[in-house]
VORO-682593 format. One record per residue (C-alpha): residue in one letter; x, y negated, z. Coordinates in pm, whole numbers, plus 50000, padded with zeros to 5 digits. Layout:
! VORO-682593
aXYZ;...
***
This chain:
! VORO-682593
m076210957078707;r078880930078722;v081570926078986;m081350891479140;g082170871979454;a082340837479612;e084890814579776;t083750787180013;e085940759680158;y084230744580461;g084360707880547;i086010703480885;h085780675681144;a086710670681509;p084540641281625;s086510635081944;a089900637481768;p089530617681443;g093280617181385;a093730654881409;n095460671381116;a092880690480908;t095280718380813;m096100724381175;m092460723681275;s091760748980999;a094450771481142;r092650770181475;v089470781881301;v091250812681167;q092830818481508;a089400817081669;y088050844481446;a091140865681503;h090280863881872;v086670874081799;t087700904281593;r090230915781852;q087460915182109;r085240935481879;a087520963481758;a090220984181921;g093610975881774;g092290945181597;a090030941981297;e092090919681073;a095180922480854;r097570897980694;w097090888380332;d099510904080084;y100680878979821;t102640903879609;d100310904079308;e099280867379308;e099850850078972;p098040816478984;l099870799678693;h098840823878416;d096520806678170;a093740825077986;r094670806477669;g097850826777641;w100640810277837;s101920803778188;q102510769978348;n106000762378472;r106170762478852;d108160730078854;s105340711678678;a102520726978882;h100660707279145;p101360721779494;s097680730879530;q098050754979238;l100710775979412;t098280798479592;d100820826879591;q102820809779866;p101660818180218;p101070787680438;v103220785080749;l102370765181060;d104010769881397;a102210766681727;e104310737181840;a103190716681539;v099560724681614;a099940714381978;l101640681781884;a098890674181634;y096430673781923;g098710651482127;r099360679982372;p102970692282340;d102390713282653;l099400731282499;e099790768982481;l097960785282191;d097380822082138;g097480839881803;q101170835581713;d103100862481533;e106620873181634;s108180843681448;g106060818581637;s103960810081330;m100190807781349;l097980833481180;m096510814880884;n095350842880658;m093450874380743;v091400901880580;l088220911180762;g086450943680835;n083700934680586;g086300932680309;a086380894680297;r089290870780335;l089440841780584;y092330817580553;v093600781980545;d093390766880197;h095360734580230;a093170713280459;h090140736080488;p089190769980628;e088040792080340;y085980823780336;s086280845680025;s083530871380012;p084180907779923;e083460920479572;v079820929679505;t077910941279198;n074700920879198;p073460885879284;r071490896379590;d074610910979750;a076610880479639;l074130858879831;t074230882180133;w077990883680178;d078420846680104;a075850838780375;a077760862480605;g080660838180567;d078520811180724;l078040833681029;v081800839981040;a082360802381036;l079730797981307;a081470823981526;c084680803681491;v082940771581596;r081340788981896;r084670803882002;l086510770681977;a083770753482179;e084580776982467;d088140763382494;p088200732182716;e091800725382612;l090830717482251;p088470691982097;p085300706981948;i085520713981574;n082520712581342;l082280729981004;y080100719480713;k079040738780403;n079380709980160;n081800698079892;t082890662479970;d083780639680258;n082360610380051;k085760593480076;s087030605079733;v087940640279851;s086190671379717;y086700707479815;g085560738179636;s082860764279624;h084080788879364;e082550819279198;n084320848679040;y082990872378774;l084740902178617;m084560904378237;p086120926177967;r089410911377852;s088380918477494;v085960888977494;p087710859277324;f088170830777570;s086940805877310;n083580823977313;i083440820377690;v084060782877668;a081450777977395;g078820799077568;l079270785877920;t079820748577877;p076190738277801;f074970762278068;f077290748278336;v076510712178241;t072820718778316;r072840746978576;q072990720978853;i069280712478813;m068580746178980;c071690750479192;g072840715579293;a073090708979667;g072390671479642;r074560642179746;v074080607179884;g076180583179678;r077730583179332;g081310581979213;q084250600379359;d084670573779625;n080920570879689;s081080534479579;t077750533879392;p074590536679605;g072050562979514;y071420599979520;q072430627179278;i071790663779208;s075290677979249;q077950674679516;r080710682379266;a079800667078927;d081520633378975;f084830650579052;f085220667578712;e087460651478455;a088220677578185;e086400702977972;v088950731377996;g092040735078215;l094060754478471;e093830730478766;t091310733479048;t092010703079271;i093190676979018;r091850669978667;r089100695178749;p087770712578436;i084270725278363;i085850758078246;n088820769678452;t091470789878268;r093270806878557;d094070842178438;e094550861478759;p092330892278725;h093070909179062;a092310941178871;t093700961478581;a094900932678364;e094690951278032;k091020958578095;y089590929478291;r089450891778302;r088330873978619;l086380842978528;h087140817278799;v084230792578819;i084950760479011;i082010738778908;g079330751179150;d078100734779469;a078230751479810;n074630762479861;l072760768580184;s069500774679995;e069230812079936;t067290807379613;a069860783379471;n072720806579558;y070860836679417;l070190818679089;k073750805979071;f075110841379064;g072240858378883;t071850834378593;t075600830878537;a076010868678526;m073270870278261;v074870843178050;l078140862578059;s076250892777926;l074910870777646;i078430859577560;e079730895277561;a076920905877329;g077410876277096;r073910863877180;a074540831077366;p072590800777236;v074600781276980;l074840746977142;e077570720977166;v077110692177408;h078520658377309;e081070646877570;p080420674777824;v082120657878121;a080160625478088;t076990645478025;l077600666778334;q077660635178544;a074680619778366;v072610650878441;s073650649078806;h072540612778830;d069160619478665;t067080630878961;e063850625578763;l065090650478500;s063750626378241;g066860619878034;t068010637477719;l071420651077624;r073020645777287;l074190676677102;i076930676276839;d074400685576570;g072420653776646;r069590668976845;r068540654077176;v067320678377440;s066760677977813;a068660697678078;l065480717778129;d065320725277754;i068840739477762;q068110761378061;w064970774677892;m067050782977582;y069410803777793;h066530819777980;r064800830477657;a068020844877516;a068790863477839;s065240876977863;e065290889577504;l068610907477551;a067610921977888;w064370936777754;e066080950277442;t068690968377653;g066170979877914;v067800963878218;a064860940178271;d062290968078303;p060990965578663;l060511003478681;h063501016878491;g065930987678480;d068840978878705;g066650966178989;h067990930478974;t067640915878624;h063860913478625;a063850895978962;v066440870378850;l064590863278525;e061350857778717;q062970834578971;w064800815778696;a061520809778506;a059590801078822;t062200775378924;l062310758578583;t058510757778571;a058320742178918;l060920715978823;e058750706778524;s055390705678696;s055520707479077;r058500692579254;d056860698779591;t056780735979514;a060340735179382;s061690718279697;s061370750179902;s063920766579671;v065920738979498;e068350725179753;w068890690579606;l065140684779598;a064680696879956;k067390673280075;l065980644579868;s062530649880021;l064040647980370;l066040616680287;e063040599380133;g061180605380456;y063880586780649;r063980559180387;q060230553280403;r060040555380780;d062940531980853;g063120511380533;l066620523680448;a068450514880128;w070580541579962;d073780524880083;d072720527180448;a075330547280639;r072600565880825;l071620584180508;g075180595980465;l075040610380816;v071800628280732;d073510642880423;l076370655280640;q074070669380907;w072180688880640;s075290710480588;d076250715880954;i076500753580996;r075210752481356;p071510762381352;e070670738481634;k072290709081449;g072090715981077;l069050700480908;y068890728280647;h068690753880927;r065910734281096;m063890734280774;l064570771280732;a063290777981083;r060100758880996;d059590779880679;r060190749580460;m063020767480279;r062510800980110;r064360832180224;i065430859579985;v067510881780213;d066550895680554;p068630877680822;a069450911680972;a071120921780644;i073270890480655;s074280898181014;r075260933580913;a077350919680628;v079510901180879;l080770935080997;e080140959180711;p081650958580361;p079650963980040;v079371001079965;d079701000679585;t083070983879523;r086680987479637;a085790963379920;f084410993880103;f087881009680117;r089550976880215;g087050967880486;r086681002680630;s090471007180640;i090790975480844;s087960982781085;r088931019581128;f092741018281106;g093390981381172;k096380987281398;d098211004381112;v097230980680829;v099970954680788;g098670937680476;a095890937880222;s094730919579912;w092170924179639;d094680947479469;s095950969579753;v095970979380119;i099330984480293;f099711008780582;d102541011880834;v102091047180963;p103871055881288;g106751079681224;h107151069780860;s110141048580760;r108441032780459;l105241013280419;q102531030280216;r100751008579962;v097431021379827;p096621003079500;t093030992279435;r093200979679077;e089830993978977;p087070973579145;l084451001279113;r086561027679286;g087111030579660;t083341030779717;e081341047379992;a080161073879746;l083781083379676;l085371078380018;g082611077780280;d083061114280376;l086841109880394;f086511081380641;a083991101680841;r086461130580876;h089381110281011;t090041087681306;e093841086481263;t095711069780980;e098251096680891;p095861125280810;f093511100880636;l096261089180401;a097581124380353;e094211135880222;l093581103980027;l096911105779848;g096911143579814;k100001148580024;
***
């Protein structure tokens, strides 16, 4: 069991309003979902984000960056503010009346959902942060639920004739030198030295993309070199280790913001992954990384050191034949597949020794991840056609090659870039990934009904259950929430009541399900919860 979660920034575009401000369009996306949740739940089913415990400038290497020297994108503890008049002017309609304002006239740009997730404006993109889960299958499920949340926003906005239609894309670059993130988060013991994390993860992250890359038309940050590559993100990384997430992007991010009991936990903030639509790729992204962290914690990670990791990361991404070799510091030359097999063997050995891989008596997840990991590596070695139903970059490449052969297109043809973009469109009737999924050309792992339920329901085995259920049950009295707490404003009480949620594995359905079942009003619920 490992607490984990995802963050996805969606690409955003208004085809009929090319000059529209992206931040303002993103605010409209959040507004649209606020409208959806108010329709769905009495008293509203969203709450404002509480920034009290945000500490984005703490560095895992033992210091804090000065705020004056920080890039504005790093100051995630400052709530964005956008008033309705600015939004209306951005669309060239100063007379436009927009709903969703608070009492100050500012637009709602940050909300916590009834499934325990967060939906907000992250600079120029709408972002969905999934609730905390304890296994890769649930990580996949609640991340995919975010795509349905985003789709609901697009559908809602399309109903408003006063506004231009807005499209959302689950990708990582506009191919005009801008990249946006798809981040993962994993909870680890703070006792693990950070240097061990860097050493154990760097070779794994440099090569993980061969299973989990989403594929991209073009090379270079500005897309100036024609071609195709494995990863959407690789060309945008410039450092091995660092605190930044939008400039000088590092392979290993050092942000030390645990959102949990700081003396006990470290939250590893992973920024190097692609935004995956493929369920298998997303499943492996979470499952294999969780296993590698277990290797690091046990002191069992493969002893490897890649020569020039940033350049190697990009070389691996550009090698779609998987035929190249990587230079190690000790002089060996190995392939990306070789490195992944090394990690797989080490993870398998540890998992069987500890019993978690036993399909009958294990944890119910490790064996499945190990099997899928091995099957994917084997397919990449011997049967790319088989691998393309699971490996997203291969599936996209197969589609693009079909267009190239049919129409005689070179890799610098703009039509291929449009195909790449349409692959990631979240609308099922438009997105090329969704069309392939409907034709059974992409493999499913999770029942679509489970993903639909995850839009509304929180995970049951983490504190997200308490957060989500509080919002959906007592939303009218919840004035703020975060990963660390839920804040209630109970009628008749002069002071707000903050319920801390520092322990991620408390606040579960097993602990609180009966309490929620007994109460429909906030005051008696809190009285029993807090023992008053």
